[in-house]
N, C-alpha and C positions, 0 to 999 in steps of 0.2 A: 445676540451675545453683546452685552452691556461693555465698552470700555471705556475707562476712565482717561481725565485727561492728561493723566501721568504716564498712561500706554503702560500700565502694571497690572490691568486687571487679568485674570485668569479666567478658563472657561469654567462654567460651572460643572458639577458632575454629571448632569443630564446632557448638557453639551458635549462634554469629554467622551461620554459613553457613547453619543449618537455619532461622533466623528469617528471615533475608534473603530465601532463597528463598521462604519461603512468602508472607512480606507482597507481594515482587514478582511472582510468579504470580498471587496471589490478586488485587492490584490489577488486574493483565490481564484475569482472570475476570470481575472487577467491571465493568471497565470495558467488557468486551463486553456483559455481561447490561445493563447502565442506557443502554448506546450513547452512553458520554462517553469523551473524549478519556485514554487509558490514560495519558499522561505526567502529568495532573493528580494523578490518584490515586495513583501511584508516588511522587509528589513529596510527598504527603500523609504517606503511610506512613512515607517516609524523615525526614521532619521530626517525626513524632511519636515516634519510637524514638530520635531524634538530639536536637537540641536543645531541641526541647518538653518533652521527658521531664526534662532537666536542669533545668529551671525547678522542678519540685516534687520532684524526687529528688536525692541528693546526686551523681548522675552520671547521663548518656545512657544509657538500655537497651541501646543496642548503640554502641560506640565503635570505628570501624573501625581507627582507628590503634591503639589500644591492644589490641584483639581478635587482630589481624593482624600486629601489629608490623612487623618488616622484610619480612614478605611482602606488605604491604598493596600498595605500589608496584608491584611485578611482577605481583599480580592485576590489576589495574586495568590494567595494560600489555597484559597478555595479551589480557583481555576486549576490551580498544580495538581491539589489533590483527586479532582474530577477524571483530569488527564490522566495522571497515573491508575486510576481505577479503569480507565478505559484500556492501557496497555494491558494491565492485570487480564482484563476479560478476554483478551484476543489470544493471551497465553494459555493454550490446550496441552496438556501432558502428553495426552494421545499423539498430537502432530508434533511433538518433542521426539517422542519415541521413533514415530517414523520419518523422522529427518534424515537420518543417517549419522553416521559415527563421525564424520567430519564435525557436524554441526555441534553435537556434543562436545567434543573435544574443544570446539571454539569457545562454548559457553562455559562448561564447568572447568577446563583448565586454561583457554585463553583468558577469561574474564579477569582470573586473579594475578595471571602474569601481566597483563596489560595494566591493572591499577597498581602494582609495583614497579614496573617500567615506567609509567608514566608519572607516578610519584616522583622519581628519580630527575626526569626530565622537567618537570615545574619547578622542583626545588634548586637543581643547579643552574638550568638554563632560562627560566622565567624569574626566577627570583623570588618565589613567593615562600613564604614561611612553611615548617615541615607540617603543620596541621592544615593550611590551606592547601597545600600540595596535594596532601592525602586526599582530602575532600575533592577538590577539584579532578584530580585523576579518575577518581570513581565515577565521576559524571563522565568522562570523557570516554569511558568505553563503549558509550551506547553509539551504535551507528542508526541513524534514523530511518526506519522502512518507508516514510512518506516523501525520503529523498532515493533510498534506494530503488524502488519499484520503479520509477521512471527510467532510472539510469538501465535497468536490468532490460527493459521494454526497449529501449533508444538501442542499444545495442545488441539486440537479440543473442543475449545471453543466458543459457538454459544450462543443461544438466548440474553435474554437482558444483559446478561453481556459481551458478546461478542460484541452486538451492542453498546453499551454505551462505552465501551474502544476504539471500532474503529471509532465512531464517535466524541467523545471527542479529538482524535487526529487530526481529520481533521479538525473540526473546530478552536481548540486552536492555531495551527501552526500559522495564521495571527495575532488572537486575542493577543498573548504573544507578538509577535513584534509590534503589535498597544500599548500594555500597556509601552514596554521600549520605543517607540519613546515618547510617552506623558510625561513618567518619566524624559527622557533627555531635553525634551523641558521646562519642568518646573525648572530642575536645571540649563540650559542654562539661562534662562530669570533672574532667581534669582541671578545668580552669576554677572549680570549686575548691582546689585544695584539699579533696578529700583521701583518704588512704586506698590504697591498690585494691585491697579486697572491696571496700565500698564501691569503688569506680566497676570493678568487675562485676558485680552484684546487680548495680543500678543498669549496667548494659544490658546484662543479661534478662533483665526483668522487663526492660522497655521492649526488649525483641520478641520477649516470649508474650507480653500483654499485647503488643499490637498485632502479632499473629493470630494468637488465640481470640481476640475479639473479631477480627476482621473474617477468619474463617467462619467462626461462630455465625457470623452477621450472614455471611453468604449460605451457609447450609441451612438455618431458619428460613429465610426468605424463598430459598429454592422447594422448601417443603411448602410452604404457604402457598406457593404458586402451583405446585404439583396437586394439591387439596384442594384445589379451586376456592382457598380463604381470600383472596384478592380477586376482585374484578378485572376483564382485560382492561378497559379504559383507565383503569387505575395502576397497572402494573409498573408502567413507564415513570411516572411520576413517583411511585412508592419506592423504586430504585434510586432515584436522583435523590430522594428525600434521605434514605437510608445511607446513602454515601458520605452526605453531608452531616450526618448525625453520628456515624461511626467516627469521622474525622474528628467533629467536637469532642464526641467523650472520649477518645483517644487522647486529645489535646490536653482535656482538662485532668485526667490523670498523669500525664506525663508529657512535656513539651517535646514537639517534633517527633512524636511517635505515630501520630495521625497519617503519615504519609504510608509508614508500614501496613497500618490498619486497612486502609483503603485498598492499597495495593493486594494483599492477601484477600481481601473482602473479594476483587473483581477475579481473582484466578479461581476462588473457590466456587463462585457463581458460574464462571465461563466453563469450568469443569462438571457443572452439576448437569442435569438432563431435565427441561420442561418443556412445554410446546411452545412457548411464547419467546424462547431463547433469542431466535433470528430476529423478531420483532424489537426485542430489547436492544440487541446489537446495532439495529438501524438507529432507534432512537440515541441511543448514545453516540452514534457515530454523528450525528446531525450537530448534538451538544458540545461534543469535541472539536467539531471543526469550528464552531463558533468562539468556543473559549480560547482553543489555540491562535485563532485570527488574533483575538482581543488581547492575549496576552503577549503576543509575541510583539505587537504594535507597542502595548504600553511599554516592555521593557525596553525597546529599542529607543522609543521618545523619550524615556526616563536617563538614557546616556547624557552626559555633557561633552563639551566641547572638548574641556580639559583632561575627560577620561579618555576619549579617543584619540588626543593629541599624545598623551602619555603612553600610549598602547604601541605606538609607530616608534619603536626601539631596537636596537639589537637585540635585546633580550626576548623579545616577542619573535623576531624572527628565526632567533635560536631555538625557541620553543616550538614553534611550526615545523622546523626541519627535524628536530628531534621526534614529534610526534608523527610525523609522515615517513620520515626515511630510518628511523630507528625503531620505536615502539612497535608500531603496526607490523612492519615485516618479521622483526624478531618474534613476535607474538604469535604469529601466525604459522611461522616455520618451526617452532618449537612445539607449539599445541597440535600441529597436524602431522608431525614427522612419521614417516611411514605409511600415511593415510592417502595423502595427496601427492600428484606428481610435482616436480618441480616446478612446472609452468603453471598449473593449478594455483599452487602456494604462491607464486610471486604475483598473479594477477590479483589474488584474495588481498594478499600482503600488501597491496598499493591502494585497492579500494575501501575507503571507510568514510564517507561522506557522514558528518555530524548533521542532526536536524534540530527539529523545533523542541524535543524535549529535553537535550542537551544545554538550549540558552534558555529553556523556561525553567529549569530547576536550577540552572547557574544563577539567573537572577533572584531566586526565591532564596538561595542561600546567601548569596552574597550580602542581602541586607541581614540575613541573621548573624553572619558572622562579623558584621560592621558593630553590631548592636554588642556582641561577644567581646570584642576587641577593645569597647569602651569602656564596659563593666571590667573585664579584666585583662588590661593591655599585657601584652606577651609577643615574643618572636613568633611563637607558633603560627599566630595568625597575620604574620606580616603580608600584605599583598590581597587582603580580603577585598579591597574595593575595586583590585585590578580583573578580577576573575570573570565578571559580565562582559569587558571588552575584548578579554582573550577567549571568550567562547564565540562571541561574534566574529572575532578574527579567523578561529579554526573553523567555523560554519563556512563563511566566505569561500575561504581558499580550497577547502575540499570539495564542497558543491560545484566550483568553478573548474579545479584543477581536475578532479575524477570525472565530471560530466564531458568536458571534452576529451580526455582521454582512455575511457574505457573501451568505447568501440574500437579505435586504432590497435589499441594494445591487446583487446582480445583478438583481433583479426590476425596482428603480428604473431601471436603466440598460438595461432590456430585454436583457438577455444571457442570462438563464435560460430552461430550455426551456419554450415555451409549449404545444407539442404535448404530449397525453398520450404517455408515456413507453410503449416498448413492451415485446417479450415477448423473452426470452431462452430458446431449445429447446436443451436438453442433450442431444446424442444425435442421430447423423445417421443416419437409414436412408430407406428409400423412402417409409415413411408420414408422416414429420416433414419430408422434403422438400415432399412435397405439402402439408402443411399450413400450411408456411411460405409456399409460392407462394400458396395462398389467402388468408392474412392478408394478405400484401403487397399482392394485387390489392385487398383492403377497405380499403388506405391504413394498415394497422398496421404499425409497424416492427418488423423480426425479425431477431434475431441468431442464427444457429445455431453453436453449439459442438460441437467433438469433439476426440480427440487424433489421430484420423487424417484427414490431408490428402486421402487417396484418397476416404474417406465423404463429406467435404464438397464434392467436385467439382461432383455435380449439383446443389449448392443454389449454386455460384458461378456455375454457367452460365446458371443463370435469375436472377441479378443480386442473390443475397440475400447478405447481410452474413453473414460466418463469422468464426468465432475456432476458430484452431488451438492446442490446448494444454489443460490441465487445469485447469477451473475452480475448483477447490479449493485451487491452489497461490497461493504469495505473488505471482507473477509475474502472475497473471491481475488483482491487485489493481492493478496498473502497466498493464497493456495491454489490459486489457477495460474499457471504459469504461462504469460502473455507471451515470451518469446517463441512458443510453440504455433502460433498462428497467425496469419495476416488477414484471413479473410473471416466474415462472420455470417452465417445463414440463420437468420431468426424465423424458425418454421414451427413455433407452436400453434396451437388452435386459435389463440387471443390474437386478434390484428392489431390491436393498441399495444399491447406488450412488445409485440416485435417491433413495432416502432421505437418504442421505447429502448429496446435493447440495439437498435441501430444508431439512435441518438447518443447513445452511452459511448458505444465503441468508434463512433465516427470521427471525433476529432483525434483519436489516438491512429486509427488506421487509415482515416480518409474515407469520405463518404460513398466512393466508389468501390469501396471493400467490404460495405456493409449491405446485406441482401434481405428481403423477406418477399414472402408470397403475396399475390394480389387480395386485395382486402375482400373481394368477393368472387364468384362465379359469374358474374355480370361484367363483360367488358365495358370500360367508362362509368362504373358506378360511383357517384360523387358521395355517399352518405358515409363512406369510413372515413379512415385518416386521411386529412389533408397531405398532397403529395408532396409540399414542402417540409414536413415534420416524420417522413418516410425515409427508410432505405432503398435502394434501388430493387425493382421488380424483377423477382427471379422467374425464368421460364418465359410468360408473358402475361399481358395484363387478362384479368376475367379467368386465370387458372388460380381458383383459390382452394384453401385446405380441403373444403369440403369434397371437393370434387376430386382432388389426390387421392383422399382415404378411399372414395368410393371406386376410383380405377383400381385401386390396389387389390380391392376385395372382390374386384372383376377379372382379377389374376393378370393384371398388367405387371411386367417385371422391368427391371433395369436391365441395360444393356452396355457394355464400353466397346466402342468398335473402333479400329486402326484405319484411317484413310490413306489409301495407296494410290499409286498411279492407274491401277486398273478400278480400282473401287473408290472414288472421290465423293467430294459432299454432295455434288448435284445425283449421282446414282444412289447415295445414302438416302437423300430428301424423297426421290422418287420411290424406293422400295418400302420407307416408312414415313408416310404421309401424316398420319396421326400421333406418330411419338413426340414427345416434349422434349426439346435441347435442354439441357440442362449445364453441361459444362464441355468445355474445349480444355484438353491437356495437351500442352505443346511438346515438341520434340525436347525441350531444354528442360523437362519437368514441370515448367511454372502452368497455373490452372487458371484459366478465364471463365467465371461464372456467366452465364447467356441470360439476356432478358430481350425486352423490345428495343432497348437502345443498344445492346452489346451482343452482335449476330456472329456467329463463327467465323474465321477467316478461312476455315478448311484447306491448311497447308498440307502437304504430304508428310506423312509420318505424324501427325497429331492423332489423339484419340477423343471421340465424340463420347459422352455420359448421355445416355437417352433414357426416357421411359415411356414405354408404351406396350402395345398389345404383344401377348406371346406368338412369335413367329412359328410358322407350319414349318414340321420337319422337311418338308422337300426345300424349302428356303433357306434353314439352317444348314441344310446337308452339300448344298451347292457349293462346288468349289470356287473360290476367290477369280480363278482365270477365266470363267465364264461372266465376268462381269457382275457375279451375285456378292453379297455380303460374306465375308469370312466367317467359318463356324465360330459362332459365338453363343455359346448356351447362356439361358436364362440364369440371372442369378435370385437366390431366394431373397426374399424383401423382410424377411424376421426369423 
């Protein structure tokens, strides 16, 4: 970095991109490591290299406007377009149909109510012009899923409340942006002093054109993929280029319609069916993480000290009070009246953390409104330069306030899960189906996950909850209720995949709550996954997948045996020396999975889950009073 003598040189575009990328992804990694909201750490990073650094230096370390020049707005525009495409891709109509009446009310009835009430608060409390208030209130209906999901896991909040909060965040991500686009288009046309009929015609044309272009692009591309007109290695790049082309074409025809087009494109593609859709989602997840990190740091660094200071006013405090204590509770109570209980509505009415999309879209439209205000000065656009700071303010306040209160409030209202969380079994096969059935019969909640619906069929047939999909994908963050399990057993045939699953869930659940089978049937085999990267070993070393499946077909079965004073752990081991000890369910209902480092305690009243040869009728029929195991008929394994 070359710095002139007068200390007024800015980072070059290459240097700025490198620093922003390092800080953005570094903040994401640190948030994962410390289990903190990534949005807070990214905001701190942007503030440090932007307005904060300008307090002791002649200039900020990174000034996006100066470093990128005329490319600043296009860079942010394209990044926001891809982020909204990603949001549309995650919105599946089938999931919305299955999400429940409360979610549909929050989306279809609650979103317009929140928009209207939010406009009132932004206009009267924050002092924004009516046009700016309408646009900003549309953005604020967004409750980011990237912030909601960690809060739900932290508070163990499931059921209708968790489901409603989760799906509201997913659906409202693109909806809030569309509200803002519609409001901006209205303001732009009104500022041109055209007739009312011309204004209506232009708005309808913009909405129709953007929607038709996006849907048509999605349909054409999905058919091309299904008909093998695009090779596998080009599918992800083709999608990315089509997003950019769709946005550019829509913008060339009508300004600000590009966001509508790419959101519709994502929704059309996400609801189509082709074999590589899961791989495409994984690709766009990676791109979205990079762009979200970069855009967030850029927008934070672009703030000035004056803008931040001007946001600390009584009007900002009144705005935050109105959004948190008036708009949100009223929206939830009105939209879900008769559908949710008062306790459920109270909790949902308090929890509404805003996320990255709210800030990114606010920053995007702040520059657009500023330009529009310069071209056509009007009281409608008053406060356009304040919406970025207000967006950051509500993000910080809601993330911190809701993050610290969701758990205590859920417990106070008795909505948090009181029953011990269950088990996620990753990998469906005959052995795991038998284990899941045994755990379910022992009143332990079980979810079995696999990418193959056919392998899950035996589990579904015996009433075991099943998740079809890749547990490592971002879609699993939305579709899989993490509040339902506190332990993960990775028991697929692929030892490396099992280790990857354990590493994925380890930071969230703790490494002591992630288990996988031994890598091979040889004790002490060092050719598999290194010990430092594995989950804890289930059962014992040298007891691998192949030997378990082999013994299953040798008619080994699962048993659950309650330990009593007459039949303790020592007698159990004497009667069943060959049996594998899998888990110990204690008297309080908690479950401890066993392995080389975790031996059973053998407390009276606990239940041992084991897998071993089928016992002879003579032993099975012997009464417990004779010191023999109680009647414990073998359980079917499939």
